[in-house]
C-alpha positions, 0 to 999 in steps of 0.5 A: 058933282055926282049929278053932273057926272050922272048927266054927263054919262047920260049925255055920252050914252045918248050920243053913242046910241044916236051914232050907233043907230045912224051907223047901223042904218047906213050899214043896213040901208043898201041891203034893205033897198036891194031887198025892196027892189027885188020884190017890186014891180017893173013900173015902180023900179023904172019910175024910181018909186022904190026906197025902203019898202017894195012897191007893186009886190012881185016874186017874179025876179026870184021865180026867174032865177029858180025856174030852170033849176040851175040855181040849185045846181050852182048852190050845191056846187058852191057849197062843195067848193066852199067846204072842201076848199076851206078844209084844204086851206086850213090844213095847208095854212097850219102845216106851213105856219107851224114850222115857220113859227119855230126858230129852230127851223133851218133856212127859216129866214130865207123861206120867209123872204121867199114867201113874202116875195109872193105877196108883191109879185106873182106869175100872172094870169096867163102863166097860171092858165098854162100851168093849170092846163098842163097839169090836166085839171081844167074844168075841175075844182082842183083848178080852183083849190090848188092855186088858192091853197094858201093865203100868204097873209093868213099864213103869216097871221097864223104864224104870228099866233103860233109864235105867241104861244109859250115854248114851255108847252112844246118842251113839256110835250117833248119831255113826254116823248111827243114829236112835233106832229103830236105836239101840233095836233094834241097841244097847239091846235086845241089852243088855236081855236080862235085863229082857226075859226077866224081864218076859216070864216075868211076862207069860207067867204072867199070861196063862197064869192069865187067867180073869176077863177070859175069863169076861167077854168070851169067850162061845164055848166053842171060845175058852175058856182052860184055866182056864175049862174047868177051872172048868166041869169042876169045876162040872159034877162038883159039880152032878152029885154034888148031883143024884145025892145024893152030896154033897161026901163021895160019889162019882159012881156007878161013877166014884170021883169027889169034888169034892175029887179033881176040883179037885186034878186040875184044879190039877195039870193047870193047874200042870204045864205051867208046872212043866215049862217053867219050868226051861228058861225059868229056864236062858235067864233066867240065861244072859241075865243073864250075857250082859247083865252081861258086855256091860254 
């Protein structure tokens, strides 16, 4: 019986390893293929020879992205947008979720219904554009931060987390003379590191990938985000190839470029910073979860 159980465990573990290996390969395959394409020559890309390894190695796609320096400007702008936007998001989400999680708040049910209404209906793009223009914040990052100040879904997630904390924590703080703000800052927030880390990561990824609102509200080239800079680069290469008669299968004279190659280089450039930073964020995220579970 013990041998059969041991054989069953080994079989189960082996099947698990196979399944996880296949799942991991399917997850990594698109990025590996794009990376190989970004480092391959135009002939190999046009003939479909690139699979998981670069063919006719070249860095011309990346050189084309950085040659005018606009990429670094876009990277700097995106970092500013992401850091400040995430900071504002977390503050606004906490200040909205905490009072709504307290049952003693007057009109709480009506406020929750009104906020939930915004998850189904919105004013639309044109009224939002008119509002931003009327406020006089066109071509400024406030046009991005203010409309995206709070995610309703994230606010409800944080509200649910606050509701799960023991009421005795606030009661003991009120006995010691602490008001709601002191209780929030000194007691509730230190216990909320897991949810703050998770929502902060979600907000940061949203701002890093910000594209559509930048396209609508930002007109100055010096304020464009990384995604908009990459979009313009791809369009410029495609237009150059078409004007020179290269087509989608050709290459710019002397530069060994194709639209597919420049797109792949742009994808790698946009995702590489997140891939580099994410392991460090994940480490702090797991640490926050452990601290929160111990304190809770």
